[in-house]
Each structure stands twice: as structure tokens, then as C-alpha cells.
N, C-alpha and C positions, 0 to 999 in steps of 0.2 A: 383836072385830068383824072380819069378813072384808072386805078391800078389794075393790071392784068391779074388773072387767076394764079399764074406762076409766081408773080411778085408777092401776092398775098400769102401763098403757101410757104415761100422762103422766109418771109417775115415771121410767120407763125412758128416755124421750126426754130428760128434763131431765138425767139422769146422763150421757148420751152427749154433749150439747151443752156442758156445763160442763167446760172444760179444767182439768186439774190444774196446780198451780204448776210442776211439773217440765216439763210439755209447753210451758207458756208460755215458760219460760227457754230451752228447746231451740229454739223458734221464733225468739226474738230473736237467739240466737247464730247460727242459720242465716242470718238476714237480714244480720247484721253481716259474717259470713264472705263472703256473696255480694257485698255492696257493696265489701268490701276486695279481693276477687278482681277485680272489675271495675275498681277503681282501679289495681291492679297491671298489668292488661292495658293500660289506657290509658297508664300511665307507660311500659310496655315499648314500646308503639307510638311514643310521642313520642321516646323514646331511640333507637329504631331509625331513625326519620326523621331525627333529628339526626346519627346516624352516617352515614347515606346522604348527607345534605347536606355533612357535613364531609369525607368521604373520596371522594365521587364528584362531586356537583354542583359543589363549589368547584373541582374539577379541570377540569370542563367549561367553566365560566365563565372561569377563569384562562387555559386554553389558547386559548380564542377571542380573548381580549384580547391575549395574547402573540403570536398569529398576526398580528393586525392591526398590532401594533407592529413585528413582524419585517418585514412587507411594506413598511411605511413606511421602515424602515432600508435595506432593499435598494433601494427606489426612490430614496432619497436618494443612495445610492452610485452608482446607475446614471446619475444626472443631475448629480451634483456635479462642479464643475470645480476646486474648491480642493483643497489637499493639506496634508499635515503632521499631526502627532498631534492638534492642537486640532480639526481638521476632523472627526475621527472621533467626538468626544464629543458626539453629538447628544442631544436631549432624549428620544428614543425608545430609544436603546441605542447601545453602542459597538462591538458585534461579537457573534460567536456562539461558544459553547463546544461542542466535540464530544468526547464521551467514549464510544467504541464499547462499552466494557464495561457501561455503564449503559443502553444501548439506548434512548436517549431523543431521538435526532436532534440537530438544531441548537438549542441553548438560547440565547436572547437574553440578553445581559449588559447590565445597566444600572448606574447609579451609586447606591450606597447599599445597606444591608442591613436597613432598617426594614420592618415589615410592609406599609407603604404601597407598597413596591417589590416585595418578594418575593411578596406575595399576588396579583400580576399574572401569576404563572406564569413568572417569569424568575429568573435568577441575578443577584446583585448584588455589586459589589466594595466592600470596606470603605473607609469614610472615617472611622470612629470605632469603637473606641478607637484603632485603628491605621490609618494611611492606606496603602492598597495602592499599589504601584508598577505603573503600567500598562506592559505590554511595549512599547507604541508609543513610550515615552519613551526607550528605549535604555539606561536606567540600570539598575544592579544593584538588586535588591530583590525583593519578594515580591508577586506578583499574587494577593492573597487574596480568595476568593469564598465566598459562601454561597447556599443555596437551601433551600426546604422539602423535607422528606423525605416528608411525608404531607399531602394536601390542598393546595389552591391551586396545582395543577400538579404538585406532588411531583417536581420535576426531579431531585433527588438521591436518589430513593427507593432506587435500586439501587446506592448508593455502596459497599455491602459486596461487590459483585461485582467491584470494581476491585482488581487485583493489582499487585504490584511488577513493573515492566517494561512495563506497559500504556501506550499512548499517550494523551495528552490534547492536544487541538489547539484553539487559539484563532484564530478567523478574523476578520480585519478587512477593510476595503475593499481594501487594497493587499497584505496579507501573510497568510501562514499561519505561526503560531508553534507549533512542534511540541515538546511536552514529553514526558518519560519519567518515569513514576511510580517513585520510589526508596524511599519510606517511607510507612507507614500507622499511624495511631494510632486503634484502634477505640473508645477511650473516654477522655475527659478531662473535667475540670470545664468547665462553660459559662463560667466566669470565667477560663479559662486563655488569656490573650491572647498568651502567648509563641508559640503555634502560628502566629500571624500576623506574627511579627517579620520584619524584612528578612532576617535570617539566622536561620531557624527551627532553633535548636540542638536542640530536642526531636526533630527529624528525623534528627539525626546530623551535619548539616552545620555547619561551623565558620567557613567563609569566605564572603564576599559572592559572590553569583551571581545568575542569573536564575531565580527560583523561581515556582512556582504552588502555591497551597494551596486545596483544596476543603473546605469545612466544612458540617456539617449536624447536626441533632439525632439523638440515639440514646438508648435503644433505639427501635425502630420504634413509632410511635404515642405517643411521649412526647417531652418536651423536657428530660429530666433531665440528660443529658450531651451532649458534643459528639464528633463523629467527624471525623477529619482525614486528608486524603490529600495528600501532597507530591509534586510533580514538578519536574524541572529541564529548562530549555530545551536542546534538542540541535541545533536548526537553525531557520532562518527561510527560507521559500520565498516568492518573489514570486507574486502572483496573476496568472494569464495571462488572455487575453481570454475564455476559456471557463470560467473559475473552476474549473479542474481541481483537485480536492482532492489533498492529498499521499497517498502510498501507504498510510499508516496508516489512511486513511478509505475505501480502496477494497477492503478485504478482504471 
């Protein structure tokens, strides 16, 4: 019996509309791939925003806060009538670190090396596990400091640019303490507290003296190891009425 034209057309349409099992599987796979791709893009955007926040925005926030604290310290110096080492240890900071090789200007120095201090875009002197010796005390010892290398101001980001013979200057209300870098340790364990010792023997020094140590994390963008720079005091200059910096900072 011969099929009519209408029956033939209906059969043809039904064949075209009914997907094969293979086509259904391909469609599901395509949808899964599409959703997975969108998730990857979203995750990538979130990670990208996190990196921007960690490495840029935290710097902006920390620098603003550090600037406000620095202004308070200098205002305190300008109006204070007291004197002596104790008078320098204000709640906002004790002085300013200048390291020309790092090209980061005057870095406010505060007490402590916890994240609650360093995240404010400053350098901090150690109180634990080794107590730093402040240069204002006049005693032999090690003025050991730390600061972030990335994010939160990243004040020691360019520590790898510091070379032996470079100057490091600590500014207080009354004096400029001028140090000269004599040794560098590009990598050591983050548990190596000997780099902070009063006599840092890893630097090659064996006798008491007036030392300064700068420490930070390394490699860049990690906290796996520590980087250390040692300097030794070469002279102290009194601050004049114009706060004229020593020659090492006028180059």
C-alpha cells in the first residue's frame, strides 16, 4: 500500500524532531562545559580582585595611615619640650628609617613586629623573640627591624637593591644615626633568630657594637624565608634647626 504525501511529510518531521541519544549527550556535555567555563571565569575574576586588593589597595590604605601617624610624630617633636630616650618612644612611632637604595622615602618606625603594627605601612623594631637595642639608648646592641615586602605598604619591597657599603639612616627628634651596610643574607629560615642577636655572628661580626638589622620575607610574594641586611653605626649627627639631613641622604 502506497503512503500518502501527508503521511510521508509527517514521518519526515517526526524524524527531524526526535534527537538521537548521541545528540542528547553532546548537548548535555556542552552545557556542562559552558557552566564550568563560566565558573572558571568567575573564580579568575575573584582571584584577580584579591591580588589587586592584596598588592595594591592594602598599600594605599597602609600608606595613608602611616602618613597620618608620621605627621603626628613630627608634630609631637615640634612641640615637645621634654628630652631623653624615653621621650622619643611615642605611641605613634619613635623615628624614621631612610634607606636610599630602597627608594621609599622616610619609613616610620614603631614598637613591635606583629601584623597589627606592620600592616599599618611602617617598620617595627623587635621586642620578641629578641629585644632590639634602640640606638637612642647609647648601648651596644642590635637595632633589629622588620617590615612587609609586599602589600600593606611594602616598605622593604626593594631590600634586594641594598648593597654592601650603602647607607642606612635612622632619624630621631634630636639625632641622625648613620649606618653603613656591611653584610647581606639573601635567604635564611624564618626561625633563624640569630640574625637578630646583639652580636649578629652570621654577619661576620664577633664583637659587640652598634648594629642595625633589616629583615623581611623572601622570595617576593611569599613568606617562606627571611632576607637580612646588616649595618654598623659610623657616626651620629645632631639635628639642626632646619633638620638638614646628613650627606648620605642628599645625593
